[in-house]
N, C-alpha and C positions, 0 to 999 in steps of 0.2 A: 499654700499657694503651690501651684503646679511649677516645675522647674521648666523653663522654655529650652534651655539646653538639652536637657535630657529627652524631652518631647521630639526635639530636632533629630538627635541620634538614634531614636527609635524610628522615625521616619525614613532616615537615610539608610539603617540597617535592613529595614523591609523592602526599600527599594533595591538593595544589591541582592537580598534573597530573591525577590521575583525576577531581577534581571538574571540571576543565575538560572531559575528554573527554567525561564525562557529560553536560555542557551541550550540547557539538556534537552528541550523539547525539540529544537531546531535539530540537535545532533541525532535524534531518534527518526528524524525525518530524511537522514540521508538516503539516496537511491540505492538500491541494491543491484549489483552485478554479478552476473556468471560468466567465467571466463571458459570459452571453448577451446578445444584442442587445436593447435594451428595445424592447417592443410596445405596441400599444394599439388600441383600438376607436374611438377618436375619428375623427370626420369629417376627411377630408382629411389623415390620417396619413401621414408620409413615412418611408421606410427611413432617410434621413440623419439625422433626429431620433434613430432608434432607435441607429444607430451612435455618433453624438455623445454620448448619455447613457451608452452602455456604456464608451466611451473614458474618460469622467469618472470612472465607476464604478471602472475598472480603475486608474486613476490614484490614487485614494483608497484603494482595498482593498490597494493593494501597500504602502502604509505601515503597514499593521496587522502587529503582530509575531506574531499567531497563525494568519496564513494564509500560504499561498504561492499567489499568483495565476499561473495559466499563460494564456499569451496564447491569445485566441479571436477577435480581431476581425480580426487581420492575418494570418491563415493562409495566404491566398493568396500574400501578400508572402514567408513563408517557404518555401512550396513552390517559388516561383520561384527562391529562393536554392539550394534543394537541386537544382532543375533544372539550374543551372550545372554542378554537379558531375557529375550524369548525363550531360550532354552532352559532358563532357570539357572545358569551357572553365575548371574549376577543376581544379587537379591532385588526384589520389587522396588525398593525404595531408593536404590542406586541405578537401576537399569535405565536405558535411553529409550524413550518412547517413540513409536511410529507416529508420524503426524506432526512434530514439532519444527520441522525444518521450515526456514524461511523461503518465501518464493522470491525469485529474482524479478525486478522491474525489466532489466535490460540484459542482454548478451553480448559480450564483446568478443567479437570474431576476427581472426587473422588468416590472411593466405599468404604464404611465402612464395615469392615470383623469382627470388633470386637468392643463391645461398652457396659461397664457395669462392674459387678463384676463377680468373679469366682463362688460366691456362689448365687448370686441372680441378674441376669440379662438376656439379650439376646446376644446371640453369640455363637460359635463354641468351640470345645476343652474343655468341661467341663461346659460351660455357659449353664443356664437354666431360663426359665422364668414360675414362676408358677402361672401367672395371666391369667384365660381363657377370662377375658373380654378386654385385650388389654392395650392400652396406659393410660387409667385413673387410674388404680390401681398399676401400676408399680412403685417398690419403691426399692432402693439400699440402703443396710445397711452399717455398718462401717467395711468394708473389703478392699481387694486388688482390685484397678480399673483399666482397661485396655482399651485403645482406640487404635485400629489399622486401618489406613487408606492406602488404595493403591491409587496412583494418577498418572496422566499422562498429558502431553501436546500434543495436537494433532493439526496439521496443518489443518485448515478448507479446504483449496482448495485441497489438495492432500492425506488427510485422514491418513497422515504420522505420527506415534507416535515418537515425538522427543525426549521425555525423561520420563521415568516413575520410580518410585520407590515406597517403602512403608515405612511409618512412624509410630512409635508405642510409645504410652505416658502410663507410669504406675504411680499410685499415691494410697498411703495407706490413709484412712480416711474416714470421714463420707460421706454418699451418698447424693442423691438428689431424690425427689419424683416429678414424672411429674403429678401427680393428679391434675387436675383442669386447665391444662395448654393448653390441647386439640390441637388446630391447631395453637396456637397464637405463638408457637415457644419459643425458651429458650435462645438464643444467648446474649440478653441483659438482662437476669434476673440474679440479684446478688447472689441469692442463688445457682443457677447452677454454677457461676463461682467461688464461694468459695467452692463448693463441691469438694470432690477427683475426682469425674467423669469430672466435668468441668476443674479442673487443669489437669487432664491426657489429656484431650482433647486439650487444650492449648499447652501441651508438644508436642503432635503429630504434631500440627499444626506449632509449632515453628521449628520443624525439616524439615518440608516442606519449610518454608520460608527461613531458612539458605542454603538449597541446591539450592533454586531458585535465591538467591542472586548471586550467582557465575556463573548461567547459562547464556551463550552466545547465544542469538537467531541467526539463520542464517542471513547472511548480506540480504537476500532477503526472504521473505515468499513465499509460493506457490502462494498466492493472488499476490503478488508484481510481481513474475515471468509470471503469467498469464497476468497480465495487461501490462507488458513490451513487452511480446510476441505479444499482440494485437496491441500495438503501433506501433512495429517493421513491423507487417503485414500491418497496415494502411500506413506506410511510404514507405512500398516496394510497395504498389499498387500504391500510390501517384508518386513515382519515375518512375515507368512503365508507368503510364498515361502521365507524363510530357515527358518522352523520346519519346513516341509515338507521341505527339503533335510536337515534334521538328523534326519529320522526314518528313519535307517539303522543297522544293527548291524555293528560292526566287530569287530576283535580285536586283541589283543596280538602285534606282529610281532617284538619284541625286548625282552629284559629285560637290562639291564647295571648294573652297579654305578652307582647315584647317578642313573639315568635308565631310562625305557621309552619305546618307540615303538608308537604305534597305527596301524591303517588307516584314520584317518579324517582328511581333509584339507579344504582350502577348498572342493573340488568337493562336500563334504559340509557346507557352510556353517560349518565350524570357522574360529575366530579366535583370535589370540594372547591369553591370558587366559582363555580358555573353560574350564569344568570337565568333565571327563569321567570317568564312573564306570567302574569295573573289575568285572567279576562272575566267579563261579566257577560254572560250568554243574553242576547236580547233575540226573542221571537219574533218574526214579523208574519202577522195574520192578514187575512183578506176579510172582506166584509161579512162574509159567512162565518168567521171565527176560525177558519182553518190554518194551520201554520204553513207559510208557504217557505220560508227560509229562516235560517239562524243567523245573526251577525255577532260578532265578538268584538267587544268593547274592550280596550287593553286598560286595566285599571292601575296597575303597578309592575314593577320589576324587581324581584329580589335576588340577593346572592346566597348561594348554599354555604353553609358552614359545617354541616354535617350530612353525610350520605351513607345509607344502608342499600342493602339489595333491592328493596322495593319501596323505598321511601326517602325523603329528605328534609332537612330542617333548614329553616332561614329565619333570620331576625327580622321583625316588622313592627313599626311603631303603630300600627292600626289606623293609620289616615292616609287615604280614605279608607273606609271600612271594607274588609274583605269577608265573605261567607262561605262556610263550608259548602263544598259542592261545586264551587266555580271551576271552570276549565283553567288548566295550567299547561304550558308548553316550554321547552328549551328556546332561550332568547333566539337562537340562529334558524329556528324553524318558523314558516309562514303557518299559523294555525288553521286558516282557510283551507289550506292544501291537505290537511289531515282529515281522516275519515271520522 
């Protein structure tokens, strides 16, 4: 006798496994995002600031469970690693292959509209930068610091802006000197992170992250929709080609006890499980005995259980009787439309 408790435990265990696999499938569907370097039209803006802010955004967005962030700032470093294999300095088995990068569904873009102090900084609305030489002499003192970031998420396939907003971070305290940092960035610099300007930056970024936590990406990105459309088009063309191949009139080649053989095979688009109709040709003659037309009387429909290139087999009980030489055609085809 079967053990009911054991059977129940197997069912529950199977359900848990199925649920886990479904969860893994959902994780694999997370939308992919590329983070662009931050830009600004502020006076004396330096690329190092844009790269530094992008690094900070990548660090924070990677923590979100609803997004998969792709590397976008260190692409040159990744290309150098791949080049080691292309130059033969890394074995073929361990080398990084070209063409394996993932494509991003969306781009996360930020534009900085304020960055610094109201008394000594660069930015609009009363901001001023008294340093003629640019980045090396820029220093913010102990005042109120403000960072304002406009951000948006763009569908890479359609260029549609899916979400946009503005984040503002403000902090009072000591400033930060960029002197000596040049193009080296500042996102990992402890002095910057401890400064009022750094804290204001993190406040603005935290606002962005909080909004993106609740953001639900579309069920399909533009890239997914385009890929699905391409697959559908290919499937449509394949179906059309298959239907055209099936537009051929065959005949019964052999009738034996329990089976028949027809002259339709894979070259005619036939597959195991396809239905084929068997007809009896009835000639229509005039009074002079001349054949005026041929009508086809459907006798039976059989299901193919073995298919070769130029012929197929189907089980048949022999009732009603079928004769060799009778016409046959795929069940989806109107035999009257065939030559």
